[in-house]
N, C-alpha and C positions, 0 to 999 in steps of 0.2 A: 523795661530798660532794654535799649538796643545793644546788640552785640557789636563790638568794634569791627570795622571793615578790615579784611585781610588785604594787605598791600601785596605781599609776595607769599606764595606757598612755600613750604619748607624745601621742596625740590628745587624751586627757582633760586632760593637763597643759597643752597648748596652749589648749584651750577655757577652762580655769580662768584662765589668764593673760589671755586676751582679755576674758573677762567681768569680771575684776578691773580691768583697764584701762578698760573701758566704764563700770563703776560709779564709778571715780575721775573720769572725764570727766563723767559725769552729775552727780556731786556738785559739780564745779567750774564747769561751764558755766552753770548757772542757780543763782544764789545771791541770795535775797531776804533782806536783813537783817531781823532780828526782835529788837526790844528786849525786855527790859532786860539780858539776859546777853550781848548782842552775838553771839548765835547767828544762824543763817540757815536758811531753808527751801530745800531742794534737790530734785533729782530722783533722789537716791540710792536711794530705795525702789523705783523702777522697776527698777533693776539688781538689787537684792536679790531682789525678787519674781520677776522674769523668770528669774534664775539658779536660784532655788529650785524654781520650778514646772517649768521646762523640763528641768533636768538634775539635780535632786534636792538633798537637804539638805546634803550635803558641799560641793558646788559653791556653793550659796547661802551657806553659812557662810564659806567662804574668800573668795569674790568680794565678799560684803557686808561682812565684817569688814576684810579687807585693803584693799579698794577705798576704803572710807570713811576708814580710818585713814591711808592714803596721801594722800588729799585733804586731811585736816586738817594733815598734816605739810607739804604743798606750799603750802597757802593761809595759813600763818602761825598755825595753831592747834595747835601740837605738844602742848600740855597736854591736848588732847582726843583725841589719837591712840589711846592705849590704850583709853580708855573707848569711843570710837566703834567700835573694832575688836571689843571684847567685846559691846557692845550690839547693833550691826548683825549681828555674827556669830551671836549667839543668835537674833536676829530671823529671819535666813536659815535657821537650823537648824530652828526651830519651824515656820516657814511651809513649808519643804520637806518636813518629816515629815508635815504635815497635807495639803498641797495637791499632792503629787507624783502623786496618782492621776489628775490631769488633769480631774476633773469640776469644774464651776463652783462648786458648793456647797462643795467641799473647799478650793478656792483662796480663796474668800471667807472661809471659816473660818480658813484659814492667814493671810490678811491681817489679820483681826481679832486673832488671837493674836499675830502679829508686831507689830501696833500697840501692844498692851498691853505687850509686852516693850520696845519702843523708847521709847514715851512714859514708861513707868514707870522704865526705866533712866536716861533723861536727867533725869527729875524727881528721882530719888533723888540722882543725881550733882550736880545743880544746887542742891539743898537744902544739901548740904555746902559747895559752893563759893560760892553767892550768897545763900542764905536761902530760906525757903519762899515768900515773896511773889514773888520773881523766878522761882523754879522753876515756880510755878503759872501765871505769865503766859506761860510757854513752851508750855504744854500745847496751846492752840489751834493754834499753828503746827506743832507736831509731829503733831497729828492731821490737819491739812490735808496735810502732806507724805505721810503714810501713805495717805490717801485718794487723792491724786494717783498715788502708786505703784501702788495697786490698780487705779485706773481706766485707767491707761496700761499697766501691766505685764501684767494678765490678758489683754486683747485682743491684746497683742503676742505672748504665748505661743501663742495660737490661730493668729495670722497666720503665725508662723514654722513651727509644726507643719503648717499647711496647705501652705505653700510648700516645706517641706523635711521630708517625712514621716520620713526616716531618723533625725531627731533623737530620736524615741521609743526608738530602740535604743541610743543612745549611753549608755555607762556600765553597760549591762546585761551580764551574763556571757554570753560567746559560747559556743555549744555546736556540736558537729559535727553537720551534717546531710548525709546521703548523698543524692545526687540520682539 
């Protein structure tokens, strides 16, 4: 009988849970209301970009999607929970796939791609819920949120990698090395 394949090691599950919680807190702790759809600008994208660039697209997808979805549920916006989960999850996936290499140019490109996904996803959702005028009015706030996420998230990745170099090996397949 074959042993079941491990999808995630315990350490990785713990890191995903921590980064999901951090993303939730970043979404809740700073909330600048933005009319006309009663949405708000947050630091959620700091968590999404950090998780995606530091630990890869799978972690960015889960932490970004579940973290922002939980924040919506907790803060009284349950109608946005699924949409936030999908939009920020895709944002984290794309950013992580592009920016995981750790080079600044790829991280910036990952943030730009993530911004297109996030701003576009919320725009389409808001068109259906509130109309095109209200959806268009939300674009500047969503762009600002993404810019803040990139400006804080990218240096944070470099700072954590400098302070804790083993983070570069987390999530990579371990191979046997004889000493």
